[in-house]
Every structure is written in structure tokens, then in C-alpha cells.
C-alpha atoms as one frame of an Amber mdcrd trajectory, in Angstrom:
protein
   0.000   0.000   0.000   2.950   2.330   0.546   4.179   4.477  -2.318   5.815
   7.819  -2.994   3.190  10.545  -2.628   4.477  12.093  -5.849   4.422   8.815
  -7.775   2.735   9.099 -11.149  -0.031   6.583 -11.744  -1.540   5.559 -15.062
  -4.686   3.510 -15.595  -2.709   0.347 -16.346  -0.513   0.869 -13.264  -3.435
   1.168 -10.874  -5.190  -1.753 -12.575  -2.203  -4.050 -12.062  -1.659  -2.826
  -8.502  -5.301  -3.388  -7.574  -5.519  -6.794  -9.220  -2.331  -8.055  -7.573
  -3.368  -6.663  -4.198  -6.745  -8.406  -4.279  -5.266 -11.644  -5.625  -2.707
 -11.696  -2.816  -5.593 -11.439  -0.355  -7.548 -14.351  -1.808  -9.977 -12.609
  -4.182 -10.348 -14.964  -7.154 -12.296 -12.493  -9.327  -9.764  -9.713  -8.751
  -9.451  -8.589 -12.381 -13.218  -8.285 -12.876 -13.684  -6.402  -9.616 -10.803
  -4.000 -10.259 -12.073  -3.265 -13.761 -15.544  -2.612 -12.328 -14.149  -0.153
  -9.791 -11.962   1.531 -12.400 -14.918   1.979 -14.754 -16.672   3.932 -12.043
 -13.545   5.889 -11.117 -12.844   6.858 -14.737 -16.503   7.194 -15.802 -15.646
   4.777 -18.556 -17.030   1.690 -20.237 -15.167  -1.508 -19.503 -14.203  -1.883
 -23.164 -12.574   1.558 -23.091 -10.344   0.985 -20.061  -7.507  -0.473 -22.096
  -7.748   2.337 -24.633  -7.044   4.649 -21.693  -4.275   2.467 -20.259  -1.626
   5.206 -20.542  -3.882   7.964 -19.206  -2.588   9.591 -16.035  -4.743   9.496
 -12.906  -4.901  12.363 -10.434  -3.646  11.816  -6.884  -7.164  12.358  -5.540
  -8.530   9.579  -7.754  -5.682   7.273  -6.778  -6.491   7.878  -3.093 -10.176
   7.238  -3.752  -9.412   4.025  -5.615  -7.159   2.710  -2.853  -9.864   3.425
  -0.299 -12.308   1.452  -2.435  -9.898  -1.479  -2.606  -9.512  -1.366   1.179
 -13.296  -1.530   1.523 -13.377  -4.525  -0.809 -10.779  -6.246   1.387 -13.386
  -6.071   4.156 -15.767  -7.948   1.814 -17.932  -4.923   1.110 -19.697  -5.606
  -2.209 -18.399  -3.609  -5.161 -21.905  -2.280  -5.819 -22.076  -0.746  -2.353
 -18.600   0.714  -2.751 -19.506   2.552  -5.954 -23.132   3.077  -4.920 -24.551
   1.817  -8.162 -25.119  -1.176 -10.417 -26.923  -2.053 -13.638 -30.113  -4.063
 -13.932 -31.956  -4.882 -17.154 -30.135  -2.046 -18.919 -30.971   0.572 -16.284
 -28.563   2.223 -13.854 -29.644   1.600 -10.270 -28.342   3.366  -7.163 -27.835
   1.041  -4.205 -26.789   1.203  -0.573 -26.783  -1.336   2.280 -30.406  -0.291
   2.859 -31.466  -2.289  -0.225 -30.652  -5.644  -1.767 -28.187  -5.610  -4.653
 -30.082  -6.517  -7.859 -29.015  -9.907  -9.234 -28.713 -11.009 -12.843 -30.955
 -13.979 -11.992 -33.825 -11.602 -11.226 -33.736 -10.333 -14.812 -35.443 -13.610
 -15.738 -38.326 -12.667 -13.446 -38.641  -9.366 -15.326 -38.430 -11.097 -18.693
 -41.281 -13.448 -17.777 -43.299 -10.503 -16.433 -42.965  -8.480 -19.632 -43.925
 -11.537 -21.679 -46.955 -12.147 -19.432 -48.199  -8.604 -20.059 -47.793  -8.556
 -23.839 -51.473  -9.212 -24.622 -52.763  -6.624 -22.141 -53.363  -2.921 -22.668
 -52.623  -0.566 -19.758 -51.997  -3.399 -17.278 -51.987  -2.846 -13.538 -49.012
  -4.331 -11.720 -48.371  -4.765  -7.998 -44.786  -5.250  -6.878 -44.246  -6.450
  -3.316 -40.914  -5.580  -1.710 -39.526  -3.094  -4.201 -36.131  -2.539  -2.559
 -34.099  -0.476  -5.012 -37.049  -0.314  -7.408 -35.134  -2.203 -10.102 -37.983
  -4.560 -11.055 -40.572  -1.792 -11.273 -38.196   0.363 -13.315 -37.472  -2.466
 -15.749 -41.160  -3.220 -16.283 -42.129   0.449 -16.334 -39.500   1.185 -18.960
 -40.598  -1.706 -21.180 -44.329  -1.042 -20.703 -44.893   2.682 -20.479 -48.667
   2.122 -20.565 -48.555   0.019 -17.388 -49.569   1.343 -13.990 -47.212  -0.064
 -11.376 -47.718   0.113  -7.621 -44.646  -0.859  -5.600 -44.741  -1.436  -1.857
 -42.074  -1.951   0.786 -41.927  -1.990   4.572 -38.691   0.033   4.638 -38.884
   3.852   4.355 -35.169   3.928   3.493 -35.668   1.493   0.634 -38.604   3.511
  -0.680 -36.493   6.669  -0.776 -33.819   4.887  -2.793 -36.446   3.420  -5.131
 -38.033   6.836  -5.686 -34.634   8.307  -6.491 -33.965   5.521  -8.988 -37.304
   6.114 -10.682 -36.466   9.804 -11.046 -32.957   9.043 -12.278 -34.298   6.680
 -14.946 -37.130   9.067 -15.879 -39.880   6.509 -15.190 -43.298   8.103 -14.722
 -45.637   5.119 -14.312 -44.512   3.800 -10.912 -45.925   4.865  -7.550 -44.715
   3.782  -4.126 -46.347   3.033  -0.806 -45.096   1.924   2.613 -46.888  -1.244
   3.666 -46.216  -4.320   5.807 -47.294  -7.056   3.407 -47.304  -9.747   6.084
 -49.872  -7.827   8.135 -51.690  -5.583   5.648 -53.434  -6.216   2.336 -52.577
  -3.840  -0.533 -55.513  -1.990  -2.059 -56.714  -2.633  -5.588 -56.885  -5.492
  -8.071 -54.047  -6.228 -10.467 -53.304  -8.007 -13.722 -49.907  -9.023 -12.421
 -48.453  -9.440  -8.936 -44.684  -9.739  -8.845 -42.118 -10.129  -6.093 -38.615
 -11.234  -5.219 -39.464 -11.958  -1.580 -37.124 -12.934   1.276 -36.611 -16.664
   0.764 -33.447 -17.575   2.655 -34.247 -19.609   5.755 -33.023 -18.662   9.211
 -30.714 -21.691   9.138 -29.255 -20.840   5.714 -28.412 -17.307   6.847 -25.543
 -18.863   8.808 -24.050 -20.349   5.642 -24.213 -17.531   3.074 -21.205 -15.495
   1.947 -19.971 -12.738   4.245 -20.374 -10.211   1.400 -24.107 -10.852   1.709
 -24.607 -11.557   5.411 -22.488  -8.641   6.670 -23.697  -5.944   4.286 -27.058
  -6.663   2.650 -30.280  -5.978   4.598 -31.424  -9.150   6.333 -35.053  -8.059
   6.101 -34.770  -8.424   2.311 -33.019 -11.794   2.525 -34.842 -13.890   5.115
 -38.198 -14.323   6.816 -36.272 -15.525   9.900 -38.143 -18.837   9.613 -38.142
 -21.462   6.857 -37.919 -19.149   3.848 -41.526 -19.849   2.853 -43.566 -17.428
   4.970 -44.023 -14.883   2.179 -45.165 -17.589  -0.229 -47.819 -18.726   2.230
 -48.969 -15.116   2.539 -49.115 -14.700  -1.235 -51.097 -17.919  -1.500 -53.572
 -16.774   1.154 -54.370 -13.363  -0.347 -53.618 -13.784  -4.073 -57.262 -13.883
  -5.118 -58.021 -10.713  -3.162 -55.325  -8.880  -5.101 -55.878 -10.275  -8.567
 -58.160  -9.325 -11.408 -59.916 -12.140 -13.252 -57.300 -14.241 -15.075 -54.533
 -12.392 -13.260 -51.045 -13.798 -12.807 -48.452 -13.863 -10.064 -44.689 -14.200
 -10.511 -42.407 -14.959  -7.573 -38.679 -15.532  -7.538 -37.672 -18.680  -5.668
 -34.405 -19.902  -4.181 -32.156 -22.813  -5.055 -32.086 -26.430  -3.922 -35.406
 -27.754  -2.636 -36.927 -24.290  -2.211 -38.662 -24.088  -5.642 -40.548 -27.354
  -5.092 -41.530 -26.384  -1.545 -42.872 -23.044  -2.793 -44.647 -24.791  -5.679
 -46.357 -27.209  -3.280 -47.773 -24.346  -1.209 -49.746 -23.141  -4.227 -50.394
 -26.596  -5.634 -52.432 -27.460  -2.555 -54.776 -24.520  -3.256 -57.256 -23.768
  -6.029 -55.275 -21.974  -8.753 -55.739 -22.326 -12.500 -52.146 -23.191 -13.349
 -48.769 -23.269 -11.612 -45.389 -23.458 -13.346 -41.733 -23.335 -12.396 -39.531
 -21.564 -14.951 -35.764 -21.917 -15.310 -33.341 -19.002 -15.418 -30.369 -18.536
 -17.761 -28.358 -21.085 -15.772 -31.036 -23.753 -16.020 -32.079 -23.366 -12.373
 -35.742 -23.232 -11.353 -36.035 -19.597 -10.241 -39.471 -18.239 -11.223 -42.781
 -19.491  -9.853 -45.674 -18.528 -12.144 -49.230 -18.773 -10.857 -52.301 -18.196
 -13.015 -54.943 -17.062 -10.554
């Protein structure tokens, strides 16, 4: 970490320093993570970093970058370090108050947009909006949709509202509501959610990047990881229009089948499990 305060740094120098420093501390994806941080530091696309390899970096930016690398050494997720990420082509601001959007959740959005293609001016309810990434993705693709997004966390709602403004989305409204105790108003063509599905037991086994930094309220129900699915099953028909649909992200392992069985034991028109881009069952689709 020590260097001459007057040392001149170029993009390639700081890239090699950062990569070697992370590698020496056990970070296997060091190159990817350093490039990600550098893109944010240089306000550059990843493909352009090497075109700027000989560009000099100011001392203030070098100091900032080294601070970021130090934060990463403490397992702080890169997205929280930079304060932003990308989801479904939209830039999303994030903080430890909201879950970091995952690539896997883009499949949930893809299925949602496909489910709405035959409807004009559909009404959508999103439960647990977090950063607002799902609502923004759907709202951007379907500008005629009316989307209501709820969350129990005031801090999350503020971040989601900011992301909606930043992405210039005008068809999403937000409301604070405790879904496990209250019933949202209205009837909807589509109900969508990426609910907390990690069990209390599994919380002890997940990566420290997640357990130490991401909001537990967005990760777990502090029980068996199925409480939200039971709630959705109980009140789905109160929330849905005739022939409405519900899309829920599910976890890995045995979780998809357990969630499926909750709905399969009730009177719904059709229930499907859909695979994501990795071939894992990750989307539960219920025709109400």
C-alpha cells in the first residue's frame, strides 16, 4: 500500500496494482472487480479501459481508488462501494439499505414483460420493491402500465423513488406497507415479487459479502424461507383481477418445489416453475 506521494499513476498501473493486491488477499475475481471499480472511477465503459491504459490518474482519484480497494478487502460488495449497479439495462443506485439486484432476477422481469404482452394498460403490484429495479425495468418496457410498488422500509422507498427519477420513469408509484400484516388496495393483472426466501438456518451459511452488508429483512423471513409464499397464496385472489397472474422468484435447492407445493395445494388455475439462464428453477408462475 505504501508508495511515494508524488508517484505518477496511469490507468494500467493502478489496474495491475489493484488486481495483484486483491489476488494476494484471496480474491479470485480480482481482475473483474478491479475493472468494475476503475470503470466507475474513470466514468468509462469496460471496453474503453484499455484504450485509456496510458492515461494519467490524479492523486485524488488514486487515493479514492485505494480506499475502495480497502473496503473490498473487508468484503464490502463492489456495488455498495460505488453506490450503483446495472439491472436490465438501467442504472440503479444502491446502498446497504437495499438488496443488490441480481442477474438472476432479470429472468423474473423477462417473464413478467412476456406475461403482459397481450394486455393494454396493465396494472401491476410489486411487493418488496427494494431499489425499485424490477418496477423500473417493467415500467420502462411497458410505459402504458400502472405499477404500484410497496415496501416496509422507508429507506428502501427513498432509494427506489430516487432511482425512478434518475431513470425518468413516470408510471410507478410507491407506498409503505407491511405485506405480512396488511393487504394492498386494488386489483391487479400481475403481482410480482422477489421476496425474502433464505431460511433462518441458511443465513448462517451464506457469503460474508451478503450476510455482513445486505439488509437481512430483504433476505430472510427468519423462519423457513416460505412465509411470504404462504402469505401470497392466502391473499392472491383478493389482489388479482380475473385471469390475473403472479410471478415470484424462488431460491435454489429444494426451495422451488416447496414453494410450488404451497400453491399446488390450493385452487389456482395453473402453476409453473420456470428456469433461469443457468437452467435453475427460479421463477414461480401462478395463473390465478
